[in-house]
N, C-alpha and C positions, 0 to 999 in steps of 0.2 A: 834280504830286501832293497830293490833300489829306488833311491829316494827321488833320484833327480827323473825318473818315468812321470810322464806329465799327466795328470789327473784325466779321465772322462768323465764329462760335465755332461749332463742331459740336455738334449736340445730343447731350446724355448719353442711352447707351444705355437702352431700357427693360429693367427685370428683367421677365422671364417664368418662369410657375411651369412646373414639368414637365409638368402636363397639357397646358400650350400649346405645349411645345417638342417635347416626347414622348408624343404621344398614346397612343402604341399600345402603349408601355410602361407608362404608366400605367394604360392600361384593364386591362392584365394582371394588374398588380398589386391593384388595386381587386377583381377577379373573383378572384382568390386570397384576399382578406382577407374578401371577404362570403362566400364558400363556409363559411371556418373559424368567423365570427360567426353564419350563421344554422344552422347545422346544432346539433340538438337534443344536448346535450351535458350531463354532471356539471359544467361548466366555467360559471360564471355570468360575464356579461358586465363585471363588475365586474373579477372576475380573471382573465379575459383582458386587459384593459387595463391592471393591473398586470404581467403577464406581460412585454408589448408595451414598455411601460415600462422593465423592467429588464434586459431581452433587448438594447433599442437601448442601452442606458448598458453593458453589458459589450462591444458592440460599436461602442463611442467614436463612435455617432450621438448626440452628444448635444441639438445643434439638433430633429432629430426626435423625440427622447424630451421635448423640451419642447411641441412639437406633440401629441404623444400625451398628454402630460399636460393640455394644454388642451382636446382632446377629450375625456379623463377627467373633466374637472371640470365641461363639460358635460352629461355623463349623469350626476352625481351621485356621484363618485366623491370622498371627504374628502381635503383636502389633506393629512392627516395620513398616509393609508395611502399615497397618492403617495409623500410623503418617505421614509415606510419602506421602498418598493420600493428606491429608489434606496439608503438605507444597509444593505440586504441585499446590495448588489452589494460594499462594500468589502473583504470579507475574501479576494475571490476576485478580483478585478481590482483593487486596491490605491486607496490614496487619492487620486492625481492624476486618474484617468479619472471616480471618483467625483462629484469637486469639480467638473470641467470639464461634467458632465450638471445637476449639484446647479444652476449658476450658471443655465443654461440654464432650468431647469425654476421656478426661484425669479422669473425676470423674468417668467414667465406667473403666478406668485402674486402679486406686485407690481402686474402689470396690471389683477389682478382685486382690486385694493384690499386685498390680506391683509397683515396686520402681519407683517414677519419680528424675531426668527425666530419658525417655530411654537411651540407649547407641547412640553417636552421629555416623551416618557414613559417616560425610564429609569427601571430598577428596581433598579439595583445600585450600590455604593460602590464606593469603592477596594480596599477591606478584603474584602469579601464576592463581587467579581466572579469570581474563579476557582472560586471554592466555588459559587455558585450555575450558572454555565457548566458546568462539568462535571456538573452534577446535569440539567442538560436535555441535555447530551450524550449522557449514559447513559442518559435517557430517551427518546431517539432510538434510540440504536445499543446499548443493552445493555452485556452483557458482553465485547462486541469491544473496547470503548475499555479496559477492563483489560487484555487482551491486548494490543492496541496498544501502550499504557504500558509493560509489562514487556519489552517487544521492544526499546525506543527506545535506542539507544547513550547513554550518559554526556554526551555531549558535543553531543548534538542535543535533549535534552528540553526547553531555553528554547524550539525552535520547536514541536514537534510535541506536546508536553503543557501548558507554561505560556501560552505567546501563543495557542495555538488554541482552549484551553479559557476562557481569560479574555476576548481579545478576539472571536474570530470567536461563541462561544456564550454567553460571559458580556454584554460589551458589546452583543452585535448580538443576538441570538435572544430574550431575556430582555426587550426593550422591548415595550413594550404597541404600539398601533395597529398590528398585524397578529398572528392568532393563528397556531400552531405549523405548523397544516398548510400556511397560506399561505406561511409563509417559508420550509417546507421544498419546496414545489413551485416557489417563484421561483430557490430554489439550485440546485434540478434544472435548470430553465430556463437560469439564468447559465453554469452551468459546461458546458450543452453546448454554448451558445452559442461559447464561448471555442476548440473545437476540441483534438483531443490529448488530451483528459482523462479518457478512457474509464474506468480505473480509478476515477475521483472521481465520474463518474456513475452507473457502476454501483453506489457506495457510496450514492449519496443516492436512488437507484433505490428500494434496502432501507430508506434512512428515510423516504421515502415512504409506503413499504406498512408501515412500522413504526407509523407517524403516524394510517394510515387513510387515506391518498389513493390511491384504487384505479387498476388499470392502465388504464384507459380516460380517467380524469384525465389522466395524463402523457401517453397518444397523442393527446388532444384540445389539451393545452399545446404539443406539439410542432408542430401542425397549425397552430396560433398562431405559433407561431416560425418557420415555413416563409418567407414572404413576407421574415422578415428575415434569415434565416442560411443560406439557400440548401439544396438537397437533400444535399450532402455531410455535414454536420452533423448536418443533422434524422437521417436515415439511420443514420448512427454510433450518435447517442441512442437510436434505436428499437431499434437493436441491443442495447443497452445494457438496455433496458427487457424485451425478449423473454426475454434470457439470465436475467434477474433473476428477472423475474414470468413464466413460461412459459405460465402458464394465466389 
């Protein structure tokens, strides 16, 4: 036996894309997305991309959120807006899942030569984040916030009053980079993607109406979400839209 003879090692398997391994499914996905993007709509292309990024993050698809961020950059969406769409997810899906998507998106930013961290558009301090957040919260939902606060049992106020106003609305909604109408639309889409959150979805349908987002904008946003989250969650969210905004 020749011990000096080189061993023949098996070749590494080639990595194939979904378009190569499952072209039919890939084509179905592409058709559905094309239909949503090509339809005349009050939802512009930039907002559609931000909706996709936020929903992919909510669905724990961080790698796909990165790919969507890459497409958004190529279409001229600013990295600040992309980053803010991710931050908007944090109050609704928690920090770990938001960070996971951020890792993927930050890799895209770095590959495009962007210095990290991006500049901060924060507008609140530790001292005024509750006050500023409560003002934004009441600006969206009006007197319903006072009624909600009055009904909260004493031992639960830290969650329902303090953290909700200071973190969700103070730390997040007050940031520059995205306007209030876009943030509220993204919140509606994020919560819809989670499933089983119909009371909160209805609240944010009303919130969207209160900040001036029309019913058709919410419907078009759901059409954008459909290829990502499927029919059951999309139809449940659509039912919430019709219940709150019947006309």
